[in-house]
C-alpha positions in Angstrom: 20.8 122.5 83.1 22.9 119.5 83.2 21.1 117.5 85.4 19.3 115.9 82.8 22.5 115.2 80.9 23.5 112.5 83.2 26.3 111.2 80.6 27.6 114.2 79.7 31.7 115.1 80.5 33.3 114.3 83.8 34.4 118.1 83.5 30.5 119.6 83.7 28.9 117.6 86.0 31.1 119.1 88.9 30.9 121.5 90.3 31.0 123.2 94.0 28.2 125.2 94.6 23.9 124.8 93.8 21.3 126.6 94.0 18.5 125.6 96.0 14.8 126.8 95.7 12.4 125.9 98.2 9.8 125.3 95.7 7.1 124.6 98.8 8.7 126.4 101.8 10.1 129.8 100.0 10.8 130.5 104.2 13.5 128.2 104.2 15.9 130.0 101.7 18.0 131.7 104.4 18.2 128.3 107.1 19.5 126.7 103.6 22.6 129.6 102.9 23.1 129.6 107.1 23.2 125.6 106.7 25.2 124.5 104.0 25.9 127.9 102.3 29.1 129.5 101.5 31.5 129.3 104.0 29.9 126.7 106.3 30.9 123.8 108.3 29.1 121.8 105.5 31.6 122.9 102.9 34.7 122.5 105.0 33.7 119.0 105.6 32.3 118.0 102.3 34.1 120.3 100.0 30.8 122.5 98.4 28.0 124.1 99.3 24.3 125.6 98.2 22.6 129.0 97.5 19.0 129.1 99.0 17.5 130.8 96.5 14.0 131.7 95.8 11.5 133.0 93.0 12.8 136.3 92.5 16.3 135.3 92.4 16.3 134.6 88.7 14.3 135.6 85.8 13.5 132.7 83.8 10.7 132.8 80.5 7.4 132.0 80.7 6.8 128.3 80.7 9.6 127.2 82.7 8.1 125.4 85.4 6.6 123.2 82.7 10.4 122.2 81.6 11.2 121.2 85.4 12.5 117.8 84.9 12.9 115.3 88.0 16.2 114.2 88.9 16.2 110.7 91.4 18.6 107.8 91.5 21.5 106.4 93.6 23.7 108.8 92.7 20.7 111.4 94.7 20.3 108.3 97.0 16.9 108.0 95.9 16.4 111.9 97.3 13.8 113.7 94.3 14.6 117.0 93.0 14.0 119.1 89.8 16.5 120.8 87.8 15.4 123.7 84.7 15.2 121.5 81.5 16.2 123.7 78.3 13.5 124.7 75.9 
């Protein structure tokens, strides 16, 4: 949720985990867990990890896809991602 608020206080912007939903390739969820998931060598190296999730992971209200916010910039090395926006 905080992806839309890049100027929030630092304590709210730091997390050691992220849920990653490969929207157009749902089959990659397991690969994400295995490659960069909790307890992985990626986590040991970088100090954070990702959970591969799919459309069944969370129950979201109608219209959630219309509230997605594009996040990309220097701090993402120009990699583009979408985050849930508030209503």
